[in-house]
C-alpha positions as CSV (number, residue, x, y, z in Angstrom):
1,M,23.1,-12.4,-23.4
2,E,25.5,-13.4,-26.2
3,F,28.6,-15.6,-26.0
4,S,31.6,-14.4,-27.9
5,E,35.2,-15.2,-28.8
6,E,36.3,-14.0,-25.4
7,S,35.0,-17.2,-23.8
8,R,37.7,-19.2,-25.6
9,T,40.7,-17.5,-24.0
10,A,40.8,-19.0,-20.5
11,N,42.5,-22.3,-21.2
12,E,43.8,-21.6,-24.7
13,A,47.4,-22.8,-23.9
14,K,46.3,-26.3,-23.0
15,V,47.3,-29.1,-25.4
16,D,44.6,-31.6,-24.5
17,A,41.1,-30.7,-23.5
18,S,39.4,-32.2,-20.5
19,I,36.0,-33.8,-21.2
20,T,32.9,-34.8,-19.1
21,Y,30.7,-37.2,-21.1
22,L,27.0,-37.1,-20.4
23,I,25.7,-40.6,-21.1
24,L,21.9,-41.0,-21.7
25,A,21.3,-44.8,-21.5
26,H,18.1,-46.8,-21.6
27,R,19.4,-50.4,-21.8
28,S,22.3,-52.7,-21.2
29,V,24.3,-51.7,-18.1
30,Q,27.1,-53.9,-19.4
31,Q,27.3,-51.8,-22.6
32,I,27.6,-48.6,-20.5
33,H,30.6,-50.0,-18.7
34,G,32.2,-51.0,-22.0
35,L,31.6,-47.5,-23.4
36,I,33.2,-45.9,-20.3
37,D,36.2,-48.2,-20.6
38,R,36.7,-47.3,-24.3
39,L,36.5,-43.6,-23.6
40,D,38.5,-43.5,-20.3
41,H,41.3,-41.1,-20.2
42,P,43.2,-39.1,-17.5
43,L,41.3,-36.0,-18.5
44,A,37.8,-37.7,-18.9
45,R,34.9,-38.0,-16.5
46,F,31.5,-39.5,-17.0
47,V,27.9,-38.6,-15.8
48,V,25.5,-41.4,-16.4
49,H,21.7,-41.2,-16.6
50,L,20.0,-44.6,-16.8
51,D,16.3,-44.5,-17.8
52,A,14.1,-44.8,-14.7
53,K,12.1,-47.6,-16.5
54,Q,15.1,-49.8,-16.0
55,S,14.9,-51.8,-12.8
56,E,18.6,-52.3,-12.7
57,D,20.8,-49.6,-11.2
58,F,24.0,-48.5,-12.7
59,T,27.0,-48.4,-10.3
60,S,30.7,-48.0,-11.0
61,S,33.8,-48.2,-8.8
62,K,35.7,-45.7,-11.0
63,Q,36.4,-42.4,-9.3
64,N,35.7,-40.4,-12.4
65,V,32.1,-41.9,-12.9
66,F,29.1,-40.2,-11.5
67,T,25.4,-41.2,-11.7
68,V,22.2,-39.2,-11.8
69,T,20.2,-40.4,-8.8
70,D,16.9,-38.6,-9.5
71,R,16.4,-40.5,-12.7
72,V,13.7,-39.6,-15.3
73,C,11.4,-42.0,-17.0
74,V,12.3,-41.1,-20.5
75,E,9.8,-41.3,-23.3
76,W,11.0,-41.0,-26.9
77,G,9.8,-37.8,-28.6
78,R,8.8,-36.1,-25.3
79,F,10.3,-33.5,-23.0
80,S,11.5,-36.1,-20.6
81,M,14.5,-36.6,-22.9
82,V,15.4,-32.9,-22.4
83,E,14.8,-33.2,-18.7
84,A,17.2,-36.1,-18.4
85,T,19.8,-34.2,-20.4
86,L,19.4,-31.1,-18.1
87,R,19.9,-33.3,-15.0
88,C,23.1,-34.7,-16.4
89,L,24.3,-31.2,-17.4
90,R,23.6,-29.7,-14.0
91,L,25.4,-32.5,-12.2
92,A,28.4,-32.2,-14.5
93,L,28.6,-28.4,-14.0
94,N,28.6,-28.8,-10.2
95,L,31.5,-31.2,-10.1
96,N,34.9,-30.1,-8.8
97,H,37.7,-29.5,-11.3
98,P,35.6,-28.3,-14.2
99,S,36.1,-29.9,-17.7
100,D,36.7,-27.9,-20.8
101,F,33.9,-29.7,-22.7
102,L,30.7,-31.5,-22.0
103,I,29.8,-34.1,-24.6
104,L,26.3,-35.6,-24.8
105,I,26.3,-39.2,-26.0
106,S,24.0,-42.2,-25.8
107,G,24.6,-45.7,-24.4
108,Q,24.8,-46.9,-28.0
109,H,27.6,-44.5,-29.0
110,T,31.0,-45.9,-29.5
111,P,34.4,-44.2,-30.2
112,I,35.8,-45.0,-33.7
113,R,39.1,-43.1,-33.1
114,P,41.4,-43.3,-30.0
115,P,40.1,-41.0,-27.2
116,E,43.5,-39.3,-27.2
117,E,42.8,-37.9,-30.6
118,L,39.5,-36.4,-29.4
119,H,41.1,-34.7,-26.4
120,R,43.8,-33.3,-28.7
121,Y,41.3,-32.1,-31.3
122,L,39.1,-30.3,-28.8
123,G,42.2,-28.8,-27.2
124,R,42.9,-27.1,-30.5
125,N,39.3,-25.8,-30.6
126,L,38.6,-24.6,-27.0
127,G,35.4,-22.6,-26.7
128,R,33.8,-23.8,-29.9
129,V,30.4,-25.5,-30.1
130,F,30.1,-28.7,-32.0
131,M,26.5,-29.2,-32.9
132,N,24.4,-30.3,-35.9
133,Y,21.9,-27.6,-36.6
134,T,19.6,-26.0,-39.3
135,P,17.1,-23.2,-39.2
136,I,13.4,-24.3,-39.1
137,P,11.7,-24.8,-41.5
138,S,14.4,-26.9,-43.2
139,P,13.8,-27.9,-46.8
140,T,15.7,-31.2,-46.4
141,R,15.2,-32.3,-42.8
142,W,11.8,-33.7,-41.6
143,P,10.1,-33.2,-45.0
144,D,7.0,-35.0,-43.8
145,Q,6.6,-32.4,-40.9
146,R,6.9,-29.3,-43.0
147,G,10.6,-29.0,-42.3
148,G,10.0,-29.2,-38.6
149,L,7.2,-26.6,-38.3
150,D,4.7,-29.3,-37.2
151,R,6.8,-30.0,-34.2
152,I,6.6,-26.4,-33.2
153,E,3.1,-25.3,-34.2
154,H,1.3,-28.5,-33.1
155,W,0.6,-29.6,-29.6
156,Y,2.2,-32.8,-28.2
157,F,1.4,-34.2,-24.8
158,Q,1.2,-37.5,-22.9
159,I,-1.4,-39.1,-20.6
160,G,0.0,-42.0,-18.7
161,K,1.9,-44.0,-21.3
162,R,-0.1,-42.8,-24.2
163,K,1.3,-40.0,-26.4
164,F,-1.1,-37.6,-28.2
165,G,-0.9,-34.7,-30.6
166,Y,-3.1,-32.0,-31.9
167,P,-4.0,-32.1,-34.8
168,L,-4.6,-35.8,-34.4
169,R,-2.9,-38.3,-36.6
170,F,-4.6,-41.2,-38.3
171,W,-2.5,-43.7,-36.4
172,R,-4.1,-42.7,-33.1
173,I,-7.5,-43.7,-34.5
174,L,-5.9,-46.9,-35.9
175,F,-4.7,-47.7,-32.3
176,F,-8.0,-49.4,-31.6
177,V,-8.1,-51.5,-34.8
178,T,-4.4,-52.3,-35.1
179,P,-4.7,-55.5,-33.0
180,L,-7.4,-56.7,-35.5
181,I,-5.1,-55.9,-38.4
182,R,-2.2,-57.6,-36.8
183,A,-4.3,-60.8,-36.1
184,A,-5.7,-60.9,-39.6
185,F,-2.6,-59.9,-41.7
186,G,0.4,-60.2,-39.5
187,N,2.7,-57.8,-37.6
188,A,4.6,-56.6,-40.7
189,V,1.4,-55.4,-42.4
190,A,0.2,-53.7,-39.2
191,Q,3.5,-51.9,-38.8
192,K,3.5,-50.8,-42.5
193,I,0.0,-49.3,-42.1
194,E,1.0,-47.5,-38.9
195,S,4.1,-46.1,-40.6
196,I,2.1,-44.6,-43.4
197,A,-0.7,-43.4,-41.2
198,S,1.7,-41.7,-38.8
199,Q,2.6,-39.2,-41.5
200,R,-1.0,-38.2,-42.2
201,T,-3.2,-35.8,-40.2
202,I,-7.0,-36.1,-40.2
203,P,-8.4,-34.2,-43.2
204,G,-9.4,-30.6,-42.3
205,F,-7.2,-30.6,-39.2
206,R,-3.8,-30.0,-40.9
207,S,-3.7,-26.5,-39.4
208,P,-4.7,-26.5,-35.7
209,W,-7.2,-24.0,-34.5
210,F,-4.9,-23.1,-31.6
211,K,-1.6,-22.9,-33.5
212,R,1.4,-22.6,-31.2
213,K,3.8,-19.7,-31.8
214,F,7.5,-19.9,-31.1
215,P,8.7,-17.6,-28.3
216,K,8.9,-14.0,-29.4
217,G,12.4,-12.8,-30.3
218,W,13.7,-16.4,-30.8
219,I,14.5,-18.2,-34.1
220,P,13.8,-21.9,-34.1
221,Y,16.6,-24.3,-34.9
222,G,16.8,-28.1,-35.0
223,G,19.2,-30.9,-35.6
224,S,20.8,-34.0,-34.0
225,Q,20.3,-34.5,-30.3
226,W,24.0,-35.1,-29.7
227,W,26.5,-32.3,-29.2
228,A,29.7,-31.1,-27.5
229,L,29.6,-27.8,-25.6
230,P,32.4,-25.8,-23.9
231,R,31.9,-25.5,-20.2
232,E,31.5,-21.7,-20.2
233,I,28.7,-21.9,-22.9
234,A,27.0,-24.7,-21.0
235,L,27.0,-22.6,-17.8
236,R,25.6,-19.6,-19.6
237,T,23.0,-21.8,-21.4
238,I,21.7,-23.1,-18.1
239,S,21.6,-19.5,-16.7
240,E,19.7,-18.3,-19.8
241,M,17.2,-21.1,-19.5
242,D,16.6,-20.4,-15.9
243,Q,15.8,-16.8,-16.7
244,N,13.4,-17.7,-19.5
245,Q,10.9,-20.0,-18.0
246,K,8.4,-19.3,-20.9
247,F,11.0,-20.7,-23.3
248,L,11.3,-23.9,-21.2
249,K,7.5,-24.2,-20.8
250,F,7.0,-23.9,-24.6
251,F,9.1,-27.0,-25.2
252,R,7.2,-29.2,-22.8
253,F,4.5,-29.4,-25.5
254,T,6.8,-29.6,-28.5
255,G,7.3,-32.7,-30.7
256,V,10.7,-34.4,-30.3
257,P,12.1,-31.4,-28.3
258,D,15.5,-32.9,-27.7
259,E,16.2,-32.2,-31.4
260,L,15.2,-28.6,-31.1
261,F,15.7,-27.3,-27.5
262,F,19.5,-26.9,-27.3
263,Q,19.9,-25.8,-30.9
264,S,17.3,-23.1,-30.4
265,L,18.7,-22.0,-27.1
266,I,22.3,-21.9,-28.1
267,L,22.1,-20.6,-31.7
268,N,20.1,-17.6,-30.5
269,R,22.6,-16.6,-27.9
270,V,26.1,-17.8,-29.2
271,D,28.4,-15.9,-31.5
272,P,27.9,-17.8,-34.8
273,T,31.6,-17.9,-35.5
274,L,32.0,-20.3,-32.5
275,C,29.4,-22.8,-33.8
276,I,30.7,-25.6,-35.9
277,N,27.8,-27.4,-37.7
278,D,29.2,-30.9,-36.9
279,N,28.6,-33.0,-33.8
280,L,31.6,-35.4,-34.3
281,L,29.2,-38.3,-34.9
282,F,28.7,-40.8,-37.7
283,E,25.0,-41.8,-37.8
284,D,23.1,-43.4,-40.6
285,R,19.8,-41.6,-41.3
286,T,19.6,-42.2,-45.0
287,P,16.8,-42.0,-45.9
288,C,15.8,-39.5,-43.3
289,T,14.0,-41.5,-40.6
290,A,12.8,-41.0,-37.0
291,H,15.5,-43.3,-35.7
292,A,19.1,-43.9,-36.7
293,K,19.9,-47.2,-38.2
294,T,21.7,-49.8,-36.1
295,L,25.1,-50.2,-37.7
296,S,26.2,-53.4,-39.3
297,Q,29.5,-54.6,-40.9
298,E,28.5,-53.2,-44.2
299,D,28.3,-49.7,-42.8
300,L,31.9,-49.7,-41.4
301,P,33.8,-48.5,-44.4
302,R,31.7,-45.3,-44.6
303,C,31.9,-45.0,-40.8
304,F,35.7,-45.2,-40.8
305,K,36.1,-42.9,-43.8
306,S,33.8,-40.2,-42.3
307,G,36.6,-38.9,-40.1
308,K,34.2,-38.7,-37.1
309,F,35.1,-39.5,-33.5
310,F,31.9,-41.5,-32.6
311,A,29.5,-43.8,-34.3
312,R,25.9,-44.7,-33.4
313,K,23.9,-46.9,-33.1
314,V,26.0,-49.9,-32.0
315,D,24.1,-52.9,-30.6
316,H,26.2,-55.4,-28.7
317,I,23.4,-58.0,-28.8
318,E,22.4,-58.0,-32.5
319,H,25.7,-56.9,-34.0
320,N,28.5,-57.6,-31.5
321,E,30.9,-58.2,-34.4
322,V,30.7,-54.5,-35.3
323,Q,32.1,-53.4,-31.9
324,T,34.8,-56.1,-32.2
325,I,36.0,-54.7,-35.5
326,I,35.9,-51.1,-34.3
327,D,37.9,-52.1,-31.2
328,K,40.5,-53.9,-33.4
329,R,40.9,-50.9,-35.6
330,I,41.4,-48.5,-32.7
331,K,44.0,-50.8,-31.2
332,L,45.9,-50.7,-34.5
333,Q,45.5,-47.0,-34.6
334,K,47.1,-46.6,-31.2
335,A,49.9,-49.0,-32.2
336,S,50.8,-47.4,-35.5
337,Q,49.8,-43.8,-34.5
338,F,48.3,-43.2,-38.0
339,S,46.1,-40.5,-36.4
340,G,42.8,-41.4,-38.0
341,Q,44.1,-42.0,-41.5
342,I,42.1,-44.8,-43.3
343,D,44.0,-48.1,-43.2
344,E,42.9,-49.5,-46.5
345,K,44.7,-52.8,-45.8
346,F,42.7,-53.1,-42.7
347,L,39.4,-52.4,-44.5
348,R,40.2,-55.0,-47.2
349,S,40.9,-57.6,-44.5
350,L,37.4,-57.3,-43.0
351,P,35.0,-60.1,-44.0
352,D,32.0,-59.4,-46.2
353,L,33.0,-55.7,-46.6
354,N,34.6,-55.7,-50.1
355,N,31.1,-55.8,-51.7
356,S,29.5,-53.3,-49.4
357,A,27.2,-50.5,-50.5
358,P,28.8,-47.4,-52.1
359,E,29.5,-44.4,-50.0
360,H,26.8,-41.9,-49.5
361,S,26.2,-39.0,-47.1
362,S,23.9,-39.0,-44.1
363,A,22.4,-36.3,-42.0
364,T,25.3,-36.3,-39.6
365,G,27.9,-38.3,-41.6
366,N,30.0,-35.6,-43.3
367,R,33.6,-35.1,-42.3
368,P,34.4,-31.8,-40.5
369,S,35.9,-29.5,-43.1
370,S,37.4,-26.9,-40.7
371,F,39.2,-26.6,-37.4
372,E,40.9,-29.9,-38.0
């Protein structure tokens, strides 16, 4: 089944697109409420999944906010992340009055442009997929994992709260001695040793005896977990997945499948002319790391100049001033209607930013060059 240009025609005449945000959150219910308030719009709805490990429930009195009741206990790097996303996606697709787009974001996303601009931008690009992707193996992404092949060919599973992989990595052996290292040399030394060891497999076990093979007829793709999908493609994606249970089963034992699953499923079935290699998000992964950097004030000039609609990660506890500055800029944008243009006077007025680091690109921090 292949999606084509025909899927764009249904609502082509609309000025602004309607959006359902799928929010995957694992902390700070208060921050989720703030995110919803910042993104709220007459054409916006929200589906929230709060990690089942959180004892606190998320509730909202807003009529356009819906919560996933059968919550998943999400573990980083495992299929539970994909499962939580699928539950959000299915709930969103079953709502009345379907939205034009479904956008997957985290609880630590924040808009850096007025939401009206995003609705208008997507209204001019109905039917297009906004997703960061690259074929695997990738020469630049995940260099310590053979460009992503380790994630596919190796086995990853979980027993209780413990995560394992085959071939084994050194840090699993170090698990038993790490408390001694921490006691003798301190937490910083222990973390450094674990970081180095996590990139090394046991000698002689680099290639597993039982190497996993990607599903026949499919090409593996990977990229950022966050994306924006047109409703029609999201519907057909769910249908395609339901008809290919072997594809779904394969990813249950894949490393960090949330960065592979949707890229591989969609890029193998979507007309490539509809796929924009951009997920509308500024995220600092320079140098390439497993986790995105929590943004500080020094990152804001690059963030604003990126032209993106979202930024991540924003921590209201450690760097509350970052959200305050972003909110102030959006307020000025709405008042002056300068439509995302960089307000240099505003940037110069920010404290401690005039001597910030020079601009550099990140894995997901390049301005969209087409369909503007």
